[in-house]
Each structure stands twice: as C-alpha cells, then as structure tokens.
C-alpha positions, 0 to 999 in steps of 0.5 A: 264203315267202309264202302267195300271190303275186299277179301284177298289181295290176288289180281281179282282183289287188287283190281277190284280195289283199283276200280273202287278206289278210282270211284272214290270209295272207301275200300279195305283189303283184308289178306291173310298172307301177301299181296299178289296171290298165285301169280307171284310164283309165275316165272314169266307171264307172256299171255297177258294182252299188251305185256310181251313178257313179265314175271309174275312177282313184277306183275303182281308188285306193279299192280299193288303199287298202282293201287297203293298210289290211290290210297289203298288200305290193306290189312294182313289178317285172316278173315274168320266170318262174314255176315249177311250184314257185311260184317267181316270178322278177322283174327284181329278185329271186326269190320263193317261195309256196305258191300263185300267182294270175296276174292280169295282165289284157290290153291293148287294141290301139291304133290307134297314132295321135297323138290317141288317148291325148289323147281316151281318156275324152273320146270314145275307148273300148275298151268299148261295154258300159261307155261306151255309154250315155254316147252316147244319141242321139249319133253314134258310130263303131266300128272293127274287123271281128271279133265284138267290133266287130260286137257292139258296133256292134249294141249301140250301134245301139240307143242312139245315133242313128247308128253308123259301122262302119269296117273296114280290109277288104272282108270282116268276120272276125266271123260273118255273122249279125251283119253281116246283122243290121247291114245291116238297121239303118237307123242303121248305116253301113259304111265298108270298105277304110278306116282311121282316120288322125286324131282331131280336137276341142278338149276332146272328140272332135269328128270322125275322119278316115278314109282309104280304100285309094285314099288318099282321106280323109274327115272324119266328125263323131262324138261317140264312137269305139269301138275293137275291134281286139282285146286283147293278153294277155301270157301267154307267160312263163307257158307252162310252167305254164298252157295258152294258147289261140290268142289268148294267153289262159289256159285254165282248166276252171273259170275259176280253176284252171290245169293245175298245182296251186297256180297260178290265174288271174283276170281279163281274162288268161283265157279268159272270155265277158265282160271287165268290172270286175264279172267281174274282181273276181268272179274275184279273189275266187274265185281267193283263196278257192280257194287258201286252201281248197286250202292248208288241205286240203294242211296 
C-alpha cells in the first residue's frame, strides 16, 4: 500500500513526488516512457523564475535527480486503469494507494512530416510563449487555425519582423476578434487553403514548403516555425474516475480535485488557461499538498 501513486513523470508528476517525499510519504511514480515529459525536447528554457537559461533535458534531469535523492520509486509501466478505491492497474501489475495524482500531460499534435523531429529545437517549436523571444526581428511562420494559432501569431507579430500564418482552410476556427486584429498587422501575411509539406535546412530550419489546394507549391524562407494545431491528452482510461471535456482534458472545480475523493489532477492534462512549465510545477505542488492534507484529515 502506497500513500500516493502518481501517474506521469513530467514536471507536474515529479514535483508532486518531491512534495510528497519531503512529507515522508510512501510514493510510487508510474511512467510509460521516460521521465521529463515534453520539456525534455525544449532546446532552451529561459522563462522559468531564477534560472537564466537551461536546456529542457537538464531541467528535467535535475528535477529527476533531486527527487531520486529523496528515495523516489519509479516504475516504467503503462497504466491501463484506475479504480475509485485507488487501485491502479498497469501492463505489469496492480498497485494500491490512499491517493492518486494524474499528471499524464498532453502531447502536441504533429504535422507528421519527416523533417519535423529533426528540426525540433532548431527552428521548430510548439510553444510561442516559451520560444518566441529567440526570434526577435526574425521571420517566423505559425501553422494552425484555432485560437492558439491566432494568439501565437499576434504574440509573435510584436517580436518577429515577419509572421506567416498558414492554415489549411479558408476560414479560421478561432475567434473573429483575433483574425480582425491580425489582418491589421502589417508584418502578418496569411496563407490560406494550404498545408506545410516539407521543412528544409542544414543544422537549422531555413525554409518551409507550402502546398495549396491546387497542389501548387511555394518555398518560404523562415527562421522559425510554430506548430499550433492542438494537443492530445490521453485521458480516456480515467473516464470512470474523472470528468473529461470535449477536448479530452480532465475537468476540476478548483484545478486539483476530481469527482472522486482521493484522486487528483495536475499539469497539462487538466483544463487550464496556461500550459507552461511554471504552471505544471505549481499544479504538482498543490496536488501533493492537498493529498497529504486530506489524508491527515481522514486519519
């Protein structure tokens, strides 16, 4: 019997473990792939308080080592099911706890073109708020048609010298107020009814190839590409213990509790306004603190 089982070893999950272990709780972290989550792929992190600049890999590794020193138990297994009694079933076994924290994060949707992974952190990004400042006075492109893409384009228009906004349809899915503002920006050019089909460069992204609905192609020189076509949280396995919205994110009345007592949520996997490293670690610390507090109240 564990005090707390944490599903996911990204920043939210590992921060939950950090707080729980410092409170002398018996903790198990279950992770399907590798510790660190999406931050592992960040070329640089320069918006985390008190850290001037650090790679995503170093940040994740530092956090992992910090928690390991406290006696972290982590098992690389795929969670298949969670019960209301806090029984967690994986592909290798069954575990029991007094509390469960779901911190499985969300995966950015990919363009699924061969060069996408090659240029990740070398011109390709999924987060304008994280990486936009690296492209001051440079040329960038944003791919997408929802609010995130429109907001990213607006944000980048105040940093970059030129912003191409590329969308596969004629109309944007995002709010009209954003599209209206973007059309008034002199340094924003919209390329509609088009898809990105190739990325080119040597050690760094240098250009993108765009194909329109008539299969006509054009190559556009850019320094950076921000892909904003959505995220995929994988929460269907938790549907019996949490409420999930239409986009697949876990709903929480206060950002930490779910509909089942003793089951908590933290990080990018939940409904929230801002998905950033700072908010992930904040969620993790709050989830663990509430779990510990409520276990004491039940004792």
